[in-house]
C-alpha positions in Angstrom: 0.0 0.1 0.2 3.0 2.5 1.2 4.6 1.8 -2.1 1.2 2.3 -4.1 1.0 5.8 -2.1 4.5 6.4 -3.1 3.8 5.7 -6.7 1.3 8.0 -7.1 2.6 10.7 -5.1 5.8 10.3 -7.8 3.6 10.6 -10.7 1.5 14.0 -9.4 4.6 15.3 -8.7 5.8 14.4 -12.4 2.7 15.7 -14.1 3.2 18.8 -12.0 6.4 19.8 -12.4 5.5 18.7 -16.7 2.6 21.2 -16.5 5.0 24.5 -15.6 5.9 26.9 -17.7 7.5 30.8 -17.4 4.5 33.6 -16.8 5.2 36.9 -16.1 3.5 38.2 -12.8 3.9 41.8 -11.1 5.1 42.7 -7.9 5.2 45.8 -5.8 8.7 46.6 -3.7 9.0 49.6 -1.0 11.4 51.8 -0.7 11.7 53.7 3.1 14.8 55.9 3.3 15.9 58.3 5.4 18.8 61.0 4.8 20.0 62.9 7.5 21.2 66.3 7.7 23.0 67.6 10.7 22.6 71.4 11.2 24.4 73.7 13.5 24.1 77.3 11.6 23.0 80.9 12.4 20.8 82.4 9.7 20.6 81.1 6.2 22.2 77.5 5.9 22.5 74.8 3.1 23.8 71.4 3.3 24.2 68.8 0.8 23.5 64.4 1.5 23.6 61.8 -1.0 21.6 58.2 -1.6 23.9 55.9 -3.4 22.5 53.3 -6.2 23.6 50.4 -3.6 21.3 52.2 -0.7 18.7 52.0 -3.1 19.0 48.7 -4.6 19.7 46.7 -1.1 16.5 48.6 0.3 14.4 47.6 -2.4 15.6 44.1 -3.2 14.3 44.1 -6.8 15.3 40.3 -8.5 18.0 41.0 -11.6 15.8 39.8 -15.0 13.1 42.1 -13.4 11.3 44.8 -15.6 10.3 48.0 -13.8 6.9 49.5 -15.0 6.3 52.4 -12.3 8.1 54.4 -9.8 5.9 56.1 -7.2 7.0 58.5 -4.5 4.4 58.1 -2.0 5.4 60.8 0.4 8.0 62.8 1.5 8.2 63.7 5.1 10.8 65.5 7.9 11.4 64.5 11.2 13.0 67.3 13.1 15.3 66.6 15.9 16.7 69.5 18.2 19.5 69.0 20.2 20.4 70.5 23.3 22.1 73.9 22.8 19.3 74.8 20.1 18.1 78.4 20.3 16.0 78.6 17.0 12.3 78.3 17.7 11.2 78.2 13.8 13.1 76.9 10.8 12.2 77.3 7.4 13.4 74.6 4.8 13.4 73.8 1.4 14.5 71.0 -0.7 16.6 70.3 -4.4 17.5 67.2 -6.3 20.6 67.4 -8.4 19.3 66.6 -12.1 22.0 66.9 -15.0 24.1 69.2 -13.5 21.3 71.6 -12.5 19.6 71.7 -8.9 15.9 71.2 -9.3 13.4 72.0 -6.6 12.2 69.4 -4.9 9.8 70.9 -2.6 9.0 74.3 -1.9 9.6 76.2 1.5 8.4 74.7 4.6 8.2 76.1 8.3 8.8 73.7 11.2 7.8 75.1 14.7 10.5 73.9 17.1 8.3 74.8 20.3 5.1 73.1 19.3 5.6 69.3 19.7 9.1 68.7 19.4 11.2 67.7 22.3 15.0 67.8 22.8 16.3 64.7 20.7 13.3 63.9 19.5 11.1 64.9 16.7 7.8 64.6 15.0 6.6 64.1 11.4 6.1 66.7 9.4 4.6 65.8 6.0 5.9 67.9 2.8 2.9 69.0 1.0 4.4 71.8 -1.3 6.0 69.2 -3.8 7.3 70.2 -7.4 6.3 68.1 -10.2 9.8 68.7 -11.9 12.0 67.5 -8.7 9.7 64.6 -8.3 9.6 63.3 -12.1 13.9 63.4 -11.5 13.8 61.7 -8.2 11.3 59.0 -9.5 14.3 58.5 -12.9 16.9 58.3 -10.3 15.4 55.2 -8.3 14.3 53.7 -12.0 17.9 53.8 -13.4 19.6 52.6 -10.1 16.9 49.8 -9.6 17.2 48.7 -13.6 21.6 49.6 -13.2 21.1 52.1 -15.8 22.8 54.8 -14.1 25.1 54.7 -10.5 25.4 58.4 -9.8 24.4 59.1 -6.5 20.9 61.1 -5.6 21.8 64.3 -4.3 19.4 66.2 -2.0 20.2 69.7 -0.9 18.6 71.3 2.4 18.3 74.9 2.3 16.9 76.7 5.4 16.9 80.1 7.7 16.4 80.2 11.4 14.2 82.4 13.3 14.8 84.3 15.2 17.4 85.8 13.1 21.0 84.9 14.6 20.1 82.4 16.8 21.6 79.2 16.6 20.1 76.2 15.5 21.6 72.7 16.4 19.6 69.9 15.2 19.4 67.1 12.8 16.8 67.2 9.6 15.7 63.8 9.0 14.5 63.6 5.6 12.4 60.5 4.9 11.1 59.2 1.7 8.7 56.4 0.9 8.2 55.3 -2.7 6.9 52.0 -4.3 8.2 50.3 -7.5 6.3 47.9 -9.5 7.8 45.3 -11.4 7.4 42.4 -13.7 8.8 38.7 -13.2 8.9 35.9 -15.3 8.9 32.4 -12.8 8.4 29.3 -14.0 4.9 28.3 -12.2 2.0 25.6 -12.9 -0.4 27.3 -15.9 -2.8 27.1 -13.7 -1.5 29.7 -11.5 -2.7 32.5 -14.0 -0.1 35.3 -15.1 0.6 35.9 -18.6 2.4 33.5 -20.4 6.2 34.7 -21.2 7.7 34.3 -24.8 10.3 32.0 -25.1 14.3 33.4 -24.6 12.2 35.9 -21.6 14.5 35.6 -18.2 13.1 33.9 -15.4 
């Protein structure tokens, strides 16, 4: 009886494997990346930070051979973290991204009040709502190029700001959070009853 059961299992497995074929499926990978700007200034300031291609790829972990269909920026936000010794009560910041040698505005000036809800050494999330289409488009393109291995150039983010009251020392870390999603397709060997579009011969799996 055991041999009969084993034989049935082997035949079933063989039939299952023989019915496999390469089919295309869609997946979504989520990018959560934080860029930290250390600020110690009185008055206007500019700080620059970069995100590398390796950081983007490691965070998203999209399999090689995938086809990127779409990149969406879900949210940009700032988490201000004041430090002991900070004297400023407000900071106004705006951001740009370096694109083809030029700075493109990413988000317009946003005011952050450091005395309402922000404790020393701790921050509250401030959503950035004044986004600029040109800058967002550049950011999406750079993420796509990194994942697709088309370009390894760093993503350069510039943070401009000014402090209030004027002349007071601003001592803080600005945590700039990026949340994005990448929709990609991948051909996978799977039983044909699983659905998915059949891949053409020669497409990678």
